C-alpha positions, 0 to 999 in steps of 0.5 A: 499499499502507498502512504499518503498525508492529507491537509485538514481544514483547521491545520492538522493532518491525517496520514495513512495507507492507499490501495486503489486497484485497476477500475473495473473493466465492465460497468458496475452498479456500485463500488465502495471505498473502504476506509479502515480504522485501527485499533489501540496501539496500532496504525493503518499498518495493522491493515498492512502488517506484511505480504501475507497479511494486507487488506491489499491483497483481497482489495486487488482481487475484487477491485475494491479501493482502500484507504487505511487510516491512521488515527489522530495522535498516532504516527505523523496524524496530528493529535487531538486536544486534551479531553475536557470534562464530559468528554470521552475518547471515542466521541471526540475522536469519532466526531472529528473523523466524521466532521472532518477527516471523512470529508477530506477523504472523500474529496481527496479520493472518492472520485479519484478511486471511482467509489459511490460510497464510503464503508468503514471496516474498523477494529477493537477501539477503532470500532467503537469509534467507527460506531460513533462516526456511524451513528453521527452520519446516520442521524443527519445524512444529508448534512454529512460531507461524505456518502457512508453506506455500511459498516464493519466492526471486529474485536469488540463486544457486549461484554468485557472478559475481565470487568474493571476492579475499581480498587485493584492494584498491580500487586493483585492484578495478573496484568499490570496494563490492565490494573493501571487503567482501571485505577486511573483518574483522568484529569480534564484538559491535562495530558494522559500518560501512555499505557504500556503494553510490551509486545509479548503481552499484546501478542498473548492477549490479542493474538493468543501466541501460543495457541497457533492461530497466526503464523510464527513468522508474524510473531518474529518482529512484525508485531513489535514494528506494528506496536505504538504507543497510545493514551490511556485514555484509549482504553480507559473509556472502552472499559469503563465508560463505553458500556454506559453509552455505546447503546445509545449510538448503536440504535441510530445506525441504520446501514448495514453493518457486518460484525466479527468476534474471534471465538478466542478473543481474550478481551470479549465474551464470546458466547452467543448471548453476547454475540445476540446482544450485540447485534440486537443493539443495532435494531434500525440497521437495514442489515445485520450479520453477527457471528463468532468466528471459530478459532480466531483471536482478537486481532482477527485481521492478523490471524490465519483467518485474516485474509478469508475475513477480509475477502468476506468483508470487502465483498460485503462492502461492495454489497453495501455499495451496490444496495445504496445506488439502488436505494437512491435511485428508488427514492428518485423514482417515488 
C-alpha cells in the first residue's frame, strides 16, 4: 500500500495508506471506498502488516479501493486537544473523523477511486469509534460531507472478558496494564500518560500467540514493528465509559452492518448470548450480520483467518455500495 498525507481544514493532517486497484473493465452499479480504522496501539499498517497480512491482497482481487487511516495522535497524524470535562475519547475522535477526516478523504479520493460511497472497516477501539462515526452520519446523512453505505466491526463486544476492578492494584492484578487502566483517574484538560503494552503481552492477549492461531513469522518481529504508544484514555474509555453509552449510538445506525468476534478473543466474551446482545443493539440497521469466528483471536485481521475475513468483509462492502445506489435510485422514482 502507498502512504498518503492529507491536510485538514483546521490545520491538522491525517495520514495512512492507500490501495487503489484498477477500475473494473465492465460497468458496475456501485463501488465502495473502504476506509479502515485501526485499534489501540496500532496504525494504518495494522491492515498492511506484511505481504501475507494485508487488506490489499483481497482488495486487488476484488477491485475495491481502500484507504487505511492512521487515527489522530498516532505516527504522523496530528493529535487532538486534551479531553475536557464530560468528553470521552471515542466520542471526541468519532466526531472529528466524521466532521473533518472523512469529508477530506472523500473529497480527495472519492472520485479518484471511482467509489460511490464509503464503507467503514473498523477494529477494536477503532470499532467503537466507527460506531460513533456511523451513528453521527446516519442521524443527519444529508448534512454529512461524505456518503456512507455500510459498517464492519471486529474485536469489540457487548461484555468485557475481565471487568474493571475499581480498587485493584498491580500487586493483586495479573496484568499490570489492565491494573493501570482500572485505577487511573483522568484530569480534564491535561495530557494523560501512555499505557504500557509490551509486545509479548499484546501478542498473548490479542493473538493468543501460544495457541497456533497466527503465523509464527508474524510474531518474529512484525508485531513489534506494529506496536505503537497509545494514550491510556483509549482503553480507559472502552473499559470504564463505553459500556455505559455505546447503545445510544448503536440504536441510531441504519446502514448494513457486519460484525465478527474471534471465538478466542481475550478481551471480550464470545458466547452466543453476548454476540446476540451486541447485534440486537443495532435494531435499525438495514441488515445485521453477526457471528463468532471459530479459532480466531482478538486481532482477526492478523490471524490465519485474516485474509478470508477481509475478503468476506470487502464483499460485504461491495454489496453495501450497490444497495446504496439502488436505494437512492428508488427514492428518486417515488
